[in-house]
C-alpha positions, 0 to 999 in steps of 0.5 A: 314183338313190339312189346318185347323188343320195347322191353329188351331196350327199357331194360337194357337202358336201365340196367346200363344207368344203374351200372353207371351209377354203381360205378359212379359211386364206386369212384366218388367214395374212393376219391374222397378216401383216398388216403385213410389214417393208421391205427395208433392203438396197440394191434392185436396178433394176426395170424395170416394163412395162405392156402396155396394153390399152384401160385406163380413164382412171380406171385410169391416173390413178393413175399420175400420183402413185403412180409417185414412191412405188411403189419405193424403189430405182431403178425405170423404167417402161415403158408399151406400147400398140398404136398412137398413136391409142389413147385411152390414149396422150395420157394416157401422154405426159402422165404421161411430161411429169410423170416424164421421167426414169423414164417411157417410152412406146412402141408396139408394132403390131397383134399378128398371131401372139399375143395383143396383151398378149403382143405388147406385153409383148415390145416392153417387154422389147426396151426395157429398160435395159441396167442392169435387174436385175429385170423386173416385168410389170404391168397398168395396172388393178392399184393395188399400194401402196408396199411391193408392188414391193419385197416381190416383190423381196425375195422373188426376191433370197431364193432362186435356185430361184424363178423368178418372184414373183407378186402377187395381185388382190383383187376387191371390189364397191362398195355396191349392186353388181349380181347380175352383178357378184357373179357375177364376184366369185363366180368370183374368190373361188373362185380366190383361196384359191390364194394361201394360202401364199407358195409358191402352186400358181398364179399370176395374171397382172396382176404378175409379176416375173422376173429380167432376166437370164433373161428375156433368155437366154430361158429355157426358151424363155419368149419363143419360147412367148409369141411363137409363138402364145401367148395368156396369158403368166401360164399359160405362166409357171406351166406353165414353173415345174412342168415344170422344178421351179422355184419361184413366190413370192407374197409376202403382202404383194403384194395389189392391190385391184381394184374390180368394175364395180358396174353390170356386165351379165350379158353382161359378167359372162359374157364376162369369165368366158369369157375367163378360161377359154379361156386353159385350151385354149390350150398350147404343149407336151404338158406344158402341154396336160395341165396346162391341160386338166386345170384346165379338165376339172376346173372343168367337172366340179366345177362341174356336180356342184356345182350339181346337188348345190345344186340338190337341196339346195334342193329338200329345203329346199322339201320341208322348209319345205312340211311334207312328211315327210323321211326320216332320211337327207334331214334329216342331208343337210340339217344337213351341207349347211347346216352346210357352207354356213355355214362356207364363207360365213363363211369368205369374210366373214372372208377378206374382213375380213382382206384388206380391213384388210391393204389400209387398213393397206398403202395410203395414205389416198386409196387405202383401199378400202371394202367392203360385201359383201352376203353374201345376194347372194353366196349367190344368186350362187355356185350361179349362178356354178358354172352359168355356169363350166360353161357357159363351159367348154363354150363355149371347148371348142366354139368355137375363137374368142374376142373380146379387145380389139377383135380376134378370136382363132383358136386351133389345136392349142393356139396362136393362128394367126389374129388378126382386127381390125374395120374401120369398117364392121364388116367384119374383116381379118387378116395372114398369121401367117409375115409378122407374125413376120418383121417382129417379128423385123426389128424386134427385130434393129433394137432389138438385142433377140436372145434368147439360146439357150435352156435345155436342156429338162428331163431329167424332168418335174418337174409331179408332184414340184411338185404333191406339195409343193403338197398337203403344204403345203396339208394343213399350212396347213388342218389340221396347223398349227392342230391344232399351234397349239391343242396349244401353246396348250392346253400353254403358254397365251397365251405360246405361240410362233406357228407363222408364219415372219415375226413382225408389228409390233403395229398400234395401235388408232385408227391409222386414220382414223374408228377410235378407240384402244381400250385393250389389255392386255399378254398375260399371261405372264412378267416379263422378267428385269432387265437385268444391270449392266455390268462395271467396266472394267479399266485396262490398261498 
């Protein structure tokens, strides 16, 4: 029992310290890249496909004004809903009337053979213009700033090895948010440090950009995996990147703030976390099954052990506050666990500050977020969120069904095999999978959308090499880079060169509304040498 308790405490200390290092690395990388330069080269045409799955009116209102400023190059917006009776359809038609040269609105019908989001995305791909060069799949609830799409396009153009560029959502809570809202925020903060690098080990749905020619060619069978029982297009893309040895780019400027509902209930937080974990039970290949299941099992085991170690830490703290005599080992555990917790939550506070500052600098004046994070509420929510993650992971492993977007999805062998929808009287109905696929194929053929042959399968599984490169990059950004920077600063003083790939322009104080300008002294260093006089012109005959 003593060995097991010691293992729990040691694991909790290691996980807490590692999470703090990741959060601190995330903050440091964003702090030194607050204002990335825009691309000045001619920009390709971008087609933005927005699969609308029950968006709110507030989420769609910003598109009325932001369509003109989202991208500096040629762009088209394709909104796709399931039916014309959807509540969002009327508002989308009004947006099309405001921007008829850029906006198109289509209906895809109900999906019976895959998720509704995948079905809407495929309909948008079938409606792309012939001169489209880049495809951006963007959720309507994401709020990109004016340089988001430009930064993602530039990253995709820089390297042919990059298959997809991904943005990342920065979840925030309004003032006086409820505890369930912080439960969901804690889960999102746990997964956010995966975007610490410009080539992260994971990607998120909501904002993915591809090359249009690769999507039309059905590269690696991505359209087949989305259409034939696919559930989450982002996880399908991530596993294809790992399996075939391609790369993922995540520009630091591709940040999109998202305000969590401050009045979220416990049931809503539970359903959202369960839905995010349900995607780990879906797969379309042996490689995808191994990757998704490993992520789900890791979340289950890590959450269980961390919640147990945190509970033991609380018991030790209660014993100490009650005046009971504690052994030397118990005091040592209390000290190191407390230090790890302080470091982790201070790293969260620093990361939230840097990301909020970055959002304010990149967004327009009317969209600058104001974040008031209650650290004490987050401290209470973190162990509760770990417990909720464990129970939600067990739930999705046991039950093959989940309700999302007004439909019940049933999986079998990793694929969606049945989609049930509700009638007005509360009963459910469904349609055969084969009939739905046949109608979809006929519809795509009528639009002239015939995906080309898939690329040949990979001769070897490149996922191990992919994980190896991601681990080396993680060790560099969390351990090696700070040590090298500290050594260079100690050796050369404040004039030491920065160990970052891209320099950021200086941000003058007082440039934001409500901030007072302060005088800043220039960094010490050698005075610049005077410019050499220009040579006199030489007369020639």
